[in-house]
ROSE-4610 file (N, C-alpha, C; in Angstrom, 1 decimal, always signed):
// ROSE-4610
residu = [X/X/X/X/X/X/X/X/X/X/X/X/X/X/X/X/X/X/X/X/X/X/X/X/X/X/X/X/X/X/X/X/X/X/X/X/X/X/X/X/X/X/X/X/X/X/X/X/X/X/X/X/X/X/X/X/X/X/X/X/X/X/X/X/X/X/X/X/X/X/X/X/X/X/X/X/X/X/X/X/X/X/X/X/X/X/X/X/X/X/X/X/X/X/X/X/X/X/X/X/X/X/X/X/X/X/X/X/X/X/X/X/X/X/X/X/X/X/X/X/X/X/X/X/X/X/X/X/X/X/X/X/X/X/X/X/X/X/X/X/X/X/X/X/X/X/X/X/X/X/X/X/X/X/X/X/X/X/X/X/X/X/X/X/X/X/X/X/X/X/X/X/X/X/X/X/X/X/X/X/X/X/X/X/X/X/X/X/X/X/X/X/X/X/X/X/X/X/X/X/X/X/X/X/X/X/X/X/X/X/X/X/X/X/X/X/X/X/X/X/X/X/X/X/X/X/X/X/X/X/X/X/X/X/X/X/X/X/X/X/X/X/X/X/X/X/X/X/X/X/X/X/X/X/X/X/X/X/X/X/X/X/X/X/X/X/X/X/X/X/X/X/X/X/X/X/X/X/X/X/X/X/X/X/X/X/X/X/X/X/X/X/X/X/X/X/X/X/X/X/X/X/X/X/X/X/X/X/X/X/X/X/X/X/X/X/X/X/X/X/X/X/X/X/X/X/X/X/X/X/X/X/X/X/X/X/X/X/X/X/X/X/X/X/X/X/X/X/X/X/X/X/X/X/X/X/X/X/X/X/X/X/X/X/X/X/X/X/X/X/X/X/X/X/X/X/X/X/X/X/X/X/X/X/X/X/X/X/X/X/X/X/X/X/X/X/X/X/X/X/X/X/X/X/X/X/X/X/X/X/X/X/X/X/X/X/X/X/X/X/X/X/X/X/X/X/X/X/X/X/X/X/X/X/X/X/X/X/X/X/X/X/X/X/X/X/X/X/X/X/X/X/X/X/X/X/X/X/X/X/X/X/X/X/X/X/X/X/X/X/X/X/X/X/X/X/X/X/X/X/X/X/X/X/X/X/X/X/X/X/X/X/X/X/X/X/X/X/X/X/X/X/X/X/X/X/X/X/X/X/X/X/X/X/X/X/X/X/X/X/X/X/X/X/X/X/X/X/X/X/X/X/X/X/X/X/X/X/X/X/X/X/X/X/X/X/X/X/X/X/X/X/X/X/X/X/X/X/X/X/X/X/X/X/X/X/X/X/X/X/X/X/X/X/X/X/X/X/X/X/X/X/X/X/X/X/X/X/X/X/X/X/X/X/X/X/X/X/X/X/X/X/X/X/X/X/X/X/X/X/X/X/X/X/X/X/X/X/X/X/X/X/X/X/X/X/X/X/X/X/X/X/X/X/X/X/X/X/X/X/X/X/X/X/X/X/X/X/X/X/X/X/X/X/X/X/X/X/X/X/X/X/X/X/X/X/X/X/X/X/X/X/X/X/X/X/X/X/X/X/X/X/X/X/X/X/X/X/X/X/X/X/X/X/X/X/X/X/X/X/X/X/X/X/X/X/X/X/X/X/X/X/X/X/X/X/X/X/X/X/X/X/X/X/X/X/X/X/X/X/X/X/X/X/X/X/X/X/X/X/X]
num = [1/1/1/2/2/2/3/3/3/4/4/4/5/5/5/6/6/6/7/7/7/8/8/8/9/9/9/10/10/10/11/11/11/12/12/12/13/13/13/14/14/14/15/15/15/16/16/16/17/17/17/18/18/18/19/19/19/20/20/20/21/21/21/22/22/22/23/23/23/24/24/24/25/25/25/26/26/26/27/27/27/28/28/28/29/29/29/30/30/30/31/31/31/32/32/32/33/33/33/34/34/34/35/35/35/36/36/36/37/37/37/38/38/38/39/39/39/40/40/40/41/41/41/42/42/42/43/43/43/44/44/44/45/45/45/46/46/46/47/47/47/48/48/48/49/49/49/50/50/50/51/51/51/52/52/52/53/53/53/54/54/54/55/55/55/56/56/56/57/57/57/58/58/58/59/59/59/60/60/60/61/61/61/62/62/62/63/63/63/64/64/64/65/65/65/66/66/66/67/67/67/68/68/68/69/69/69/70/70/70/71/71/71/72/72/72/73/73/73/74/74/74/75/75/75/76/76/76/77/77/77/78/78/78/79/79/79/80/80/80/81/81/81/82/82/82/83/83/83/84/84/84/85/85/85/86/86/86/87/87/87/88/88/88/89/89/89/90/90/90/91/91/91/92/92/92/93/93/93/94/94/94/95/95/95/96/96/96/97/97/97/98/98/98/99/99/99/100/100/100/101/101/101/102/102/102/103/103/103/104/104/104/105/105/105/106/106/106/107/107/107/108/108/108/109/109/109/110/110/110/111/111/111/112/112/112/113/113/113/114/114/114/115/115/115/116/116/116/117/117/117/118/118/118/119/119/119/120/120/120/121/121/121/122/122/122/123/123/123/124/124/124/125/125/125/126/126/126/127/127/127/128/128/128/129/129/129/130/130/130/131/131/131/132/132/132/133/133/133/134/134/134/135/135/135/136/136/136/137/137/137/138/138/138/139/139/139/140/140/140/141/141/141/142/142/142/143/143/143/144/144/144/145/145/145/146/146/146/147/147/147/148/148/148/149/149/149/150/150/150/151/151/151/152/152/152/153/153/153/154/154/154/155/155/155/156/156/156/157/157/157/158/158/158/159/159/159/160/160/160/161/161/161/162/162/162/163/163/163/164/164/164/165/165/165/166/166/166/167/167/167/168/168/168/169/169/169/170/170/170/171/171/171/172/172/172/173/173/173/174/174/174/175/175/175/176/176/176/177/177/177/178/178/178/179/179/179/180/180/180/181/181/181/182/182/182/183/183/183/184/184/184/185/185/185/186/186/186/187/187/187/188/188/188/189/189/189/190/190/190/191/191/191/192/192/192/193/193/193/194/194/194/195/195/195/196/196/196/197/197/197/198/198/198/199/199/199/200/200/200/201/201/201/202/202/202/203/203/203/204/204/204/205/205/205/206/206/206/207/207/207/208/208/208/209/209/209/210/210/210/211/211/211/212/212/212/213/213/213/214/214/214/215/215/215/216/216/216/217/217/217/218/218/218/219/219/219/220/220/220/221/221/221/222/222/222/223/223/223/224/224/224/225/225/225/226/226/226/227/227/227/228/228/228/229/229/229/230/230/230/231/231/231/232/232/232/233/233/233/234/234/234/235/235/235/236/236/236/237/237/237/238/238/238/239/239/239/240/240/240/241/241/241/242/242/242/243/243/243/244/244/244/245/245/245/246/246/246/247/247/247]
x = [+27.2/+26.2/+26.8/+28.1/+28.7/+29.3/+29.5/+30.1/+29.1/+29.4/+28.4/+28.2/+26.9/+26.6/+25.7/+25.8/+25.1/+25.8/+25.1/+25.7/+26.9/+27.0/+28.1/+29.3/+30.4/+31.7/+31.6/+32.2/+32.1/+32.6/+33.5/+34.0/+32.9/+31.9/+30.8/+30.0/+29.7/+28.9/+29.6/+30.9/+31.7/+31.6/+31.8/+31.7/+30.4/+29.3/+28.0/+27.8/+28.3/+28.2/+29.0/+30.2/+31.0/+30.3/+29.7/+29.0/+27.8/+27.0/+25.9/+26.3/+27.4/+27.9/+28.4/+29.1/+29.6/+28.5/+27.4/+26.3/+25.6/+25.5/+24.9/+25.7/+27.0/+27.9/+27.7/+27.7/+27.6/+26.2/+25.1/+23.8/+23.8/+24.4/+24.5/+25.2/+26.3/+27.1/+26.3/+25.6/+24.7/+23.6/+23.0/+22.0/+22.5/+23.6/+24.2/+24.5/+25.1/+25.4/+24.2/+23.1/+21.8/+21.3/+21.3/+20.7/+21.6/+22.9/+23.8/+23.6/+23.4/+23.2/+21.9/+20.8/+19.6/+19.6/+20.3/+20.4/+21.2/+22.3/+23.1/+22.4/+21.6/+20.9/+19.8/+19.2/+18.1/+18.7/+19.9/+20.5/+20.9/+21.5/+22.0/+20.9/+19.8/+18.8/+18.2/+18.1/+17.6/+18.5/+19.8/+20.7/+20.6/+20.4/+20.2/+18.9/+17.8/+16.6/+16.6/+17.4/+17.5/+18.3/+19.3/+20.1/+19.2/+18.4/+17.6/+16.5/+16.0/+15.0/+15.6/+16.8/+17.5/+17.8/+18.2/+18.5/+17.3/+16.1/+14.9/+14.4/+14.5/+14.1/+14.9/+16.2/+17.1/+16.7/+16.5/+16.2/+14.9/+13.9/+12.6/+12.8/+13.6/+13.8/+14.6/+15.5/+16.3/+15.5/+14.4/+13.6/+12.7/+12.4/+11.5/+12.2/+13.5/+14.3/+14.2/+14.5/+14.4/+13.0/+11.9/+10.6/+10.3/+10.8/+10.6/+11.4/+12.6/+13.5/+12.8/+12.2/+11.6/+10.4/+9.6/+8.5/+9.0/+10.1/+10.6/+11.2/+11.7/+12.4/+11.4/+10.1/+9.1/+9.1/+9.8/+9.8/+8.7/+8.6/+7.5/+6.3/+5.1/+4.0/+3.6/+3.6/+3.2/+4.0/+5.4/+6.2/+6.0/+5.8/+5.6/+4.4/+3.3/+2.1/+2.4/+3.0/+3.3/+4.3/+5.3/+6.3/+5.7/+4.8/+4.2/+3.4/+2.6/+1.8/+2.7/+3.8/+4.7/+5.3/+5.7/+6.3/+5.3/+4.1/+3.0/+2.8/+2.8/+2.6/+3.7/+5.0/+6.0/+6.0/+5.7/+5.7/+4.6/+3.4/+2.2/+2.4/+3.0/+3.2/+4.1/+4.9/+5.8/+5.2/+4.0/+3.3/+3.3/+3.8/+3.8/+4.0/+4.2/+4.4/+5.3/+5.8/+6.7/+6.0/+6.7/+6.1/+5.5/+6.2/+5.7/+4.3/+4.1/+2.9/+1.8/+2.1/+1.1/+0.8/+1.8/+1.5/+0.6/+0.9/+0.0/-1.4/-1.6/-3.0/-3.7/-3.0/-3.6/-3.8/-2.9/-3.1/-4.4/-4.6/-5.8/-7.1/-7.1/-8.2/-8.4/-7.2/-7.3/-7.9/-7.7/-8.2/-9.7/-10.4/-11.8/-12.3/-11.4/-11.7/-12.6/-12.8/-13.5/-15.0/-15.5/-16.9/-17.8/-18.8/-19.8/-20.5/-20.8/-21.5/-22.8/-23.1/-24.4/-24.3/-23.2/-23.0/-22.3/-22.3/-21.7/-20.2/-19.6/-18.2/-17.4/-16.2/-15.3/-15.3/-15.2/-15.1/-16.4/-17.5/-18.7/-18.8/-17.8/-17.9/-16.7/-16.9/-15.8/-16.0/-14.8/-14.9/-14.0/-14.5/-13.8/-13.8/-12.7/-12.5/-12.3/-12.8/-12.6/-12.5/-11.9/-11.8/-12.8/-13.5/-14.5/-14.0/-12.7/-12.0/-10.5/-9.9/-8.4/-7.5/-7.9/-7.0/-7.8/-7.2/-7.8/-6.9/-7.4/-6.5/-6.3/-5.2/-4.9/-6.1/-6.5/-7.6/-8.9/-9.1/-10.3/-10.3/-11.4/-11.5/-11.8/-10.9/-11.1/-12.3/-13.0/-14.2/-14.0/-14.2/-14.0/-15.3/-15.4/-16.5/-16.1/-16.9/-16.7/-17.9/-17.7/-18.8/-18.5/-19.4/-19.4/-20.3/-19.9/-20.7/-20.8/-22.0/-22.1/-21.8/-20.7/-20.3/-20.6/-21.3/-21.6/-22.9/-23.4/-24.5/-25.8/-25.7/-26.8/-27.0/-28.2/-28.4/-27.9/-27.2/-26.6/-26.6/-26.4/-26.3/-24.9/-24.5/-23.2/-23.3/-22.6/-22.5/-21.6/-22.2/-21.4/-21.3/-21.5/-21.4/-20.0/-20.0/-18.7/-17.6/-17.9/-16.9/-16.3/-16.9/-16.4/-15.7/-16.0/-15.4/-14.2/-13.2/-12.1/-11.6/-11.4/-10.9/-9.5/-8.5/-7.1/-6.5/-5.7/-4.9/-3.4/-2.8/-1.3/-0.6/+0.7/+1.5/+1.4/+1.8/+1.7/+2.4/+3.5/+4.2/+3.7/+2.7/+2.1/+3.0/+4.1/+4.9/+4.6/+3.8/+3.4/+1.9/+1.5/+0.1/-0.2/-1.1/-1.3/-2.5/-3.6/-4.8/-5.8/-6.7/-7.8/-9.0/-10.2/-11.4/-11.8/-11.2/-11.5/-10.5/-9.5/-8.4/-9.0/-9.7/-10.1/-11.6/-12.4/-13.8/-14.3/-14.0/-14.5/-16.0/-16.6/-18.1/-18.4/-18.9/-19.2/-20.6/-21.5/-22.9/-23.0/-23.7/-23.9/-24.8/-24.6/-25.5/-25.6/-26.5/-26.7/-27.4/-26.8/-27.4/-27.6/-28.7/-29.0/-28.7/-27.8/-27.3/-27.7/-28.4/-28.7/-27.5/-27.4/-26.3/-26.2/-25.0/-24.8/-25.2/-25.9/-26.3/-25.1/-25.2/-24.1/-24.6/-23.7/-24.0/-22.9/-23.3/-22.3/-22.3/-21.1/-20.9/-19.9/-20.0/-19.0/-18.4/-17.1/-16.4/-15.6/-15.6/-14.8/-13.5/-12.5/-11.2/-10.8/-10.5/-10.1/-8.7/-8.0/-6.6/-5.5/-5.8/-4.8/-4.4/-3.2/-2.7/-3.5/-3.4/-3.9/-3.2/-3.4/-2.8/-3.9/-3.8/-4.7/-4.8/-6.0/-6.1/-6.1/-5.7/-5.7/-4.9/-3.8/-3.0/-2.0/-1.6/-0.5/-1.2/-0.5/-1.0/-1.3/-2.4/-2.8/-2.3/-1.5/-0.9/-1.5/-1.7/-2.1/-1.1/-1.5/-0.6/-0.1/+1.0/+1.6/+1.1/+1.4/+1.0/+1.8/+1.1/+1.7/+0.7/+1.1/+0.3/+0.0/-1.2/-1.6/-2.5/-2.8/-3.8/-4.8/-6.0/-7.0/-7.3/-7.5/-7.8/-9.0/-9.9/-11.1/-10.9/-11.4/-11.2/-12.5/-12.9/-14.0/-13.6/-13.4/-12.9/-11.5/-11.4/-10.1/-10.0/-11.1/-11.1/-10.5/-9.6/-9.0/-9.2/-9.4/-9.6/-8.2/-8.2/-6.9/-6.7/-5.5/-5.3/-5.8/-6.4/-6.9/-6.1/-5.4/-4.6/-5.4/-4.9/-5.4/-4.3/-4.5/-3.4/-4.0/-3.1/-3.3/-2.3/-2.8/-1.9/-1.6]
y = [-53.3/-53.1/-52.8/-52.2/-51.9/-53.2/-54.2/-55.4/-56.1/-56.4/-57.0/-58.4/-58.8/-60.2/-60.7/-62.0/-62.6/-63.8/-64.5/-65.7/-65.4/-64.2/-63.9/-63.4/-63.5/-63.0/-61.5/-61.1/-59.7/-58.7/-59.1/-58.1/-57.7/-58.6/-58.3/-57.1/-57.3/-56.3/-54.9/-54.9/-53.7/-53.0/-53.7/-53.1/-52.5/-53.2/-52.6/-51.3/-51.3/-50.1/-49.0/-49.3/-48.3/-47.7/-48.6/-48.1/-47.2/-47.6/-46.8/-45.5/-45.4/-44.1/-43.3/-43.9/-43.1/-42.5/-43.4/-42.9/-41.7/-41.8/-40.7/-39.4/-39.6/-38.4/-37.7/-38.6/-38.0/-37.3/-38.0/-37.3/-36.0/-35.9/-34.7/-33.6/-34.0/-33.0/-32.5/-33.4/-33.0/-32.0/-32.4/-31.5/-30.1/-30.1/-28.8/-28.0/-28.7/-28.0/-27.4/-28.3/-27.8/-26.6/-26.6/-25.5/-24.2/-24.4/-23.3/-22.7/-23.6/-23.2/-22.4/-22.9/-22.2/-20.9/-20.8/-19.5/-18.5/-18.9/-18.0/-17.7/-18.6/-18.3/-17.3/-17.2/-16.2/-14.8/-14.7/-13.4/-12.9/-13.9/-13.5/-13.1/-13.8/-13.4/-12.0/-11.8/-10.5/-9.4/-9.6/-8.6/-8.4/-9.5/-9.4/-8.7/-9.0/-8.4/-6.9/-6.5/-5.1/-4.4/-5.1/-4.5/-4.4/-5.5/-5.4/-4.3/-4.2/-3.1/-1.7/-1.6/-0.3/-0.1/-1.1/-1.0/-0.7/-1.2/-1.0/+0.4/+1.0/+2.3/+3.3/+3.1/+4.0/+4.2/+3.1/+3.2/+4.0/+3.8/+4.4/+5.9/+6.4/+7.8/+8.3/+7.4/+7.8/+7.9/+7.1/+7.1/+8.3/+8.9/+10.1/+11.2/+11.3/+12.5/+12.5/+11.3/+11.4/+11.7/+11.2/+11.6/+13.1/+13.7/+15.1/+15.9/+15.3/+16.0/+15.9/+14.7/+14.5/+15.5/+15.7/+16.6/+18.0/+18.4/+19.7/+20.0/+18.9/+19.1/+19.0/+18.7/+18.6/+17.4/+16.3/+15.0/+14.2/+13.0/+12.1/+12.2/+11.7/+11.7/+13.1/+14.0/+15.4/+15.9/+15.7/+16.3/+15.6/+14.2/+13.5/+14.0/+14.3/+14.8/+16.2/+17.1/+18.4/+18.4/+17.6/+17.6/+17.0/+16.0/+15.4/+16.4/+17.2/+18.2/+19.2/+19.6/+20.6/+20.0/+18.7/+18.1/+18.0/+17.7/+17.7/+19.0/+20.1/+21.4/+21.8/+21.5/+21.9/+21.1/+19.8/+19.0/+19.4/+19.6/+19.9/+21.2/+22.2/+23.5/+23.4/+22.3/+22.2/+21.2/+20.9/+20.0/+18.6/+18.2/+16.8/+16.8/+15.7/+15.6/+14.5/+14.5/+13.4/+12.3/+11.3/+10.2/+10.8/+11.8/+12.4/+13.1/+13.6/+14.2/+13.2/+12.0/+10.9/+10.5/+10.4/+10.0/+11.0/+12.3/+13.3/+13.2/+13.0/+12.9/+11.7/+10.6/+9.4/+9.6/+10.3/+10.6/+11.4/+12.4/+13.2/+12.4/+11.4/+10.5/+9.6/+9.1/+8.1/+8.8/+10.1/+10.8/+10.7/+10.6/+10.5/+9.1/+8.1/+6.7/+6.0/+6.5/+5.8/+5.7/+4.5/+4.2/+4.4/+5.3/+5.5/+4.2/+4.1/+2.9/+2.7/+1.5/+1.1/+1.2/+1.7/+1.7/+0.5/+0.3/-0.9/-0.9/-1.9/-2.0/-2.1/-1.7/-1.7/-3.1/-4.2/-5.5/-6.0/-5.2/-5.6/-4.8/-4.0/-3.2/-3.4/-3.1/-3.1/-1.9/-1.3/-0.1/-0.3/+0.2/+0.0/+1.4/+1.7/+3.0/+2.6/+3.4/+3.1/+4.5/+4.4/+5.6/+5.4/+6.5/+6.5/+6.0/+6.3/+5.9/+5.7/+4.9/+4.6/+5.8/+6.6/+7.7/+9.0/+10.0/+11.4/+12.3/+13.0/+14.0/+15.2/+15.9/+17.1/+18.1/+18.6/+19.5/+18.9/+17.6/+16.9/+16.5/+16.8/+16.5/+15.0/+14.3/+12.8/+12.7/+11.6/+11.3/+9.9/+9.8/+8.6/+8.1/+6.8/+6.2/+5.5/+5.6/+5.0/+4.1/+2.8/+1.9/+1.3/+1.4/+0.8/-0.3/-1.5/-2.7/-3.3/-3.7/-4.4/-5.9/-6.3/-7.7/-8.5/-7.9/-8.7/-9.5/-10.1/-10.9/-10.3/-9.0/-8.3/-6.9/-6.4/-5.0/-4.1/-3.0/-2.1/-0.7/+0.3/+1.7/+2.2/+3.1/+3.8/+5.1/+6.1/+7.4/+7.4/+7.7/+7.7/+9.1/+10.1/+11.5/+11.8/+12.9/+13.3/+13.5/+13.9/+14.1/+12.9/+11.7/+10.5/+9.7/+10.1/+9.5/+10.4/+9.7/+10.4/+9.7/+10.5/+10.0/+10.7/+9.9/+10.4/+9.9/+10.8/+10.5/+10.5/+9.4/+9.2/+9.1/+9.2/+8.8/+7.3/+6.8/+5.4/+4.5/+4.9/+4.1/+4.3/+5.2/+5.4/+6.3/+6.8/+7.6/+9.1/+9.6/+11.0/+11.1/+11.8/+12.1/+13.4/+13.3/+14.4/+15.3/+14.6/+15.3/+14.5/+15.2/+14.6/+15.5/+14.9/+15.7/+16.5/+16.1/+16.8/+17.9/+18.1/+19.1/+20.5/+20.8/+22.2/+22.4/+21.3/+21.4/+20.3/+20.5/+19.6/+19.7/+18.6/+18.6/+17.6/+18.2/+17.4/+16.9/+17.2/+16.9/+15.3/+14.8/+13.3/+12.8/+11.5/+10.9/+9.4/+9.2/+7.8/+6.9/+5.8/+4.9/+3.5/+2.9/+1.6/+0.6/-0.3/-1.3/-2.7/-3.4/-4.8/-5.6/-6.8/-7.7/-7.7/-7.4/-7.4/-6.1/-5.2/-3.9/-3.0/-2.1/-1.2/+0.2/+1.1/+2.6/+3.1/+3.8/+4.3/+5.8/+6.4/+7.8/+8.2/+9.4/+9.9/+11.1/+11.3/+12.5/+12.9/+14.2/+14.8/+15.5/+15.4/+16.0/+17.1/+18.3/+19.3/+19.1/+18.1/+17.9/+18.7/+19.4/+20.2/+19.6/+19.9/+19.4/+20.0/+19.4/+20.0/+19.4/+20.0/+19.5/+19.7/+19.0/+19.2/+20.6/+21.2/+22.6/+23.5/+23.0/+23.8/+25.1/+25.1/+26.3/+26.6/+25.6/+25.8/+26.1/+26.7/+26.9/+25.6/+25.6/+24.4/+24.5/+23.5/+23.5/+22.3/+22.5/+21.4/+20.3/+19.0/+17.9/+17.7/+17.1/+16.8/+15.5/+15.2/+13.9/+12.8/+11.7/+10.5/+9.6/+8.6/+7.5/+7.8/+7.7/+7.9/+6.8/+6.8/+5.9/+6.6/+6.1/+6.6/+5.6/+6.1/+5.3/+5.8/+5.0/+5.4/+5.0/+5.8/+5.6/+6.0/+5.1/+5.4/+5.0/+6.0/+5.8/+5.2/+3.9/+3.2/+2.3/+2.2/+1.3/+2.0/+1.2/+1.8/+0.8/+1.3/+0.4/+0.1/-0.8/-1.1/+0.1/+0.5/+1.5/+1.2/+2.1/+1.9/+2.8/+2.3/+3.2/+3.9/+5.0/+5.8/+6.7/+7.2/+8.0/+9.4/+10.3/+11.7/+11.9/+12.2/+12.4/+13.9]
z = [+65.8/+64.8/+63.4/+63.4/+62.2/+61.5/+62.3/+61.8/+60.9/+59.6/+58.7/+59.2/+59.1/+59.4/+58.3/+58.0/+57.0/+56.4/+55.5/+54.9/+54.0/+53.4/+52.5/+53.3/+52.5/+53.2/+53.5/+54.6/+55.1/+54.0/+53.1/+52.1/+51.2/+50.9/+50.0/+50.6/+51.9/+52.6/+52.7/+52.9/+53.0/+51.6/+50.6/+49.2/+49.0/+49.4/+49.2/+49.9/+51.2/+52.0/+51.3/+50.8/+50.2/+48.9/+48.1/+46.9/+47.3/+48.3/+48.8/+49.3/+50.0/+50.6/+49.4/+48.4/+47.3/+46.5/+46.3/+45.5/+46.2/+47.5/+48.3/+48.2/+48.3/+48.2/+46.8/+45.7/+44.4/+44.2/+44.7/+44.7/+45.4/+46.6/+47.3/+46.6/+45.9/+45.2/+44.0/+43.3/+42.2/+42.6/+43.8/+44.3/+44.6/+45.3/+45.6/+44.3/+43.3/+42.0/+41.3/+41.3/+40.7/+41.4/+42.7/+43.5/+43.2/+43.2/+43.0/+41.5/+40.6/+39.2/+39.0/+39.7/+39.5/+40.2/+41.3/+42.0/+41.2/+40.6/+39.8/+38.5/+37.9/+36.7/+36.8/+38.0/+38.2/+38.1/+38.7/+38.7/+37.4/+36.6/+35.3/+34.3/+34.2/+33.3/+33.7/+35.1/+35.5/+35.0/+35.1/+34.6/+33.1/+32.4/+30.9/+30.6/+31.3/+31.1/+31.3/+32.3/+32.6/+31.5/+31.0/+29.9/+28.6/+28.4/+27.2/+27.3/+28.5/+28.7/+28.4/+28.9/+28.7/+27.2/+26.5/+25.1/+24.3/+24.7/+23.9/+24.1/+25.4/+25.6/+24.9/+24.7/+24.0/+22.6/+21.8/+20.4/+20.2/+21.1/+20.9/+21.0/+22.0/+22.1/+20.9/+20.3/+19.2/+17.9/+17.9/+16.7/+16.6/+17.7/+17.8/+17.1/+17.3/+16.7/+15.2/+14.5/+13.0/+12.5/+13.2/+12.8/+12.9/+14.0/+14.2/+13.1/+12.8/+11.8/+10.5/+10.2/+8.9/+8.7/+9.8/+9.7/+9.5/+10.2/+10.1/+8.7/+8.1/+6.8/+5.6/+6.0/+4.9/+4.1/+4.7/+3.9/+4.3/+3.7/+4.0/+3.0/+3.5/+2.5/+2.1/+3.0/+2.7/+1.6/+1.7/+0.6/-0.7/-0.6/-1.8/-2.6/-1.9/-2.6/-3.2/-2.4/-2.9/-4.1/-3.9/-5.0/-6.3/-6.1/-7.2/-8.0/-7.3/-8.0/-8.7/-8.1/-8.7/-9.9/-9.9/-11.1/-12.2/-11.8/-12.9/-13.5/-12.7/-13.3/-14.3/-13.9/-14.8/-16.0/-15.9/-17.1/-18.1/-17.5/-18.4/-19.1/-18.5/-19.1/-20.3/-20.4/-21.5/-22.6/-22.4/-23.5/-23.0/-21.8/-21.4/-19.9/-19.3/-17.8/-17.5/-16.3/-15.9/-15.2/-14.7/-13.9/-12.7/-12.1/-10.9/-11.1/-12.3/-12.7/-12.7/-13.3/-13.3/-11.9/-11.0/-9.7/-9.0/-9.2/-8.5/-8.9/-10.2/-10.7/-10.1/-10.0/-9.4/-7.9/-7.2/-5.8/-5.6/-6.5/-6.4/-6.4/-7.3/-7.4/-6.2/-5.8/-4.7/-3.4/-3.3/-2.1/-2.1/-3.3/-3.3/-3.6/-3.4/-3.8/-2.8/-1.6/-0.6/-1.1/-1.0/-1.4/-0.2/-0.4/+0.8/+1.1/+2.4/+2.9/+2.2/+1.8/+1.1/-0.4/-0.9/-2.4/-2.9/-4.2/-4.8/-4.5/-3.9/-3.7/-5.0/-4.9/-6.1/-6.8/-5.9/-6.5/-7.2/-7.1/-7.8/-9.1/-9.5/-10.7/-11.6/-12.8/-13.8/-14.7/-15.0/-15.9/-17.1/-18.2/-19.5/-20.2/-20.8/-21.6/-23.0/-23.9/-25.3/-26.1/-27.2/-28.1/-29.2/-29.6/-30.6/-31.9/-32.2/-33.4/-33.1/-33.9/-33.6/-34.0/-35.0/-35.4/-35.5/-35.1/-35.2/-35.9/-37.0/-37.6/-36.7/-36.9/-36.1/-36.1/-35.0/-34.9/-34.6/-34.8/-34.4/-32.9/-32.3/-30.8/-30.7/-30.0/-29.7/-28.8/-29.0/-28.1/-27.5/-26.2/-25.5/-24.9/-24.7/-24.1/-22.8/-21.8/-20.5/-20.2/-19.9/-19.5/-18.2/-17.2/-15.9/-15.9/-15.5/-15.5/-14.1/-13.7/-12.4/-12.6/-12.2/-12.3/-11.1/-10.1/-8.9/-9.1/-8.0/-8.1/-7.5/-7.1/-6.5/-7.1/-7.0/-7.5/-6.4/-6.8/-5.9/-6.5/-5.7/-6.2/-6.1/-7.0/-7.0/-7.6/-7.0/-7.5/-8.7/-9.9/-11.2/-11.7/-10.8/-11.2/-11.8/-12.6/-13.2/-12.2/-11.0/-10.0/-9.5/-9.7/-9.3/-10.4/-11.6/-12.8/-13.2/-13.8/-14.3/-15.6/-16.7/-17.9/-18.1/-18.3/-18.4/-19.7/-20.2/-21.4/-21.0/-21.5/-21.2/-22.5/-22.4/-23.6/-23.7/-24.9/-25.1/-24.1/-23.6/-22.6/-21.2/-21.0/-19.7/-18.8/-19.2/-18.4/-18.3/-19.2/-19.2/-19.1/-18.1/-17.9/-18.7/-19.7/-20.6/-20.3/-19.9/-19.7/-18.8/-18.1/-17.4/-17.5/-17.6/-17.7/-16.4/-15.3/-14.0/-13.7/-14.5/-14.2/-14.2/-15.3/-15.5/-15.4/-15.4/-15.3/-14.3/-13.0/-12.0/-11.8/-11.6/-11.4/-10.2/-9.2/-8.0/-7.8/-8.8/-8.8/-8.8/-7.8/-7.7/-8.8/-9.2/-10.1/-9.7/-8.7/-8.2/-9.1/-9.5/-10.4/-9.7/-10.0/-9.5/-10.6/-10.4/-11.4/-11.0/-11.9/-11.7/-12.1/-11.7/-12.1/-13.6/-14.2/-15.6/-16.3/-15.6/-16.2/-16.3/-17.4/-17.7/-17.7/-17.4/-17.5/-18.4/-19.5/-20.5/-20.5/-20.7/-20.7/-21.8/-22.4/-23.4/-22.9/-23.3/-22.9/-24.1/-24.4/-25.5/-24.9/-25.7/-25.3/-26.4/-25.9/-26.9/-27.5/-27.0/-27.6/-27.0/-25.8/-25.2/-23.9/-23.4/-22.1/-21.0/-19.8/-18.6/-17.4/-16.3/-15.0/-13.9/-12.8/-11.7/-11.3/-11.2/-10.8/-12.0/-13.2/-14.4/-14.2/-13.6/-13.3/-14.4/-15.2/-16.2/-17.6/-18.5/-19.8/-20.5/-21.3/-22.0/-23.4/-23.8/-25.1/-25.9/-27.2/-28.1/-28.1/-28.0/-28.1/-29.5/-29.6/-31.0/-31.5/-32.7/-33.3/-32.6/-32.5/-31.8/-31.3/-30.6/-30.0/-28.6/-28.1/-26.8/-26.3/-25.0/-24.4/-23.6/-23.5/-22.6/-21.5/-20.3/-19.1/-18.4/-18.1/-17.3/-15.8/-14.9/-13.5/-12.8/-11.8/-11.0/-9.6/-8.7/-7.4/-7.5/-7.0/-7.1/-8.3/-9.0/-10.2/-11.4/-12.1/-13.3/-14.4/-15.6/-16.8/-17.3/-18.3/-19.0/-20.0/-20.3/-21.3/-22.7/-23.4/-24.7/-25.7/-26.6/-27.5/-28.6/-29.0/-30.1/-30.7/-31.8/-32.5/-32.9/-32.9/-33.4/-34.5/-35.7/-36.8/-37.1]
């Protein structure tokens, strides 16, 4: 049965048998190699996954320690708020304030910036501050105007009470916070206004010309001659700075 039979020479049939056997052996070797590779690959990723899991758990425990240390050291957002207020106090008592003072004043406003449900959203309003005159002689109280406009497409209500509005005076470069109307005379009485599209609500505020800080704890000193800017703020809305001079 092993003897090749057919019309062709026997050598042809032996060669064909040899090629078929060789191909079968190669296929068997490849199959064994593939099975071996897959079996070894499963173990290796498992080890890598275990190592990765261990490395992830260690950083999480390591991160908890710095957070605890930061709280214990008084760093973080809590310290930023407290240090900002302190810097503002020291600067205002000397007739001016630092950048930290400006930040603390803005932080105090941002804490009350949340708009109650059902009231005009900030994107529906615009606020503008202006000075009653460009120049004030020494001793004259500057007067500022604040105008809130409904720039939306629907009528809505908004609390425009003095407690929600803030008028701030800065140095011309904006680096020194000089005064705010809510520092020494806070007023929390609500003033709900209904504004139609395009309707405006106008207010006036007078400034004595003396410095102040949040809480009004530092001595108030008359400001010196120079250029200043006034900014109006309602919640999170801020107007563009309007310059004026004191001679």
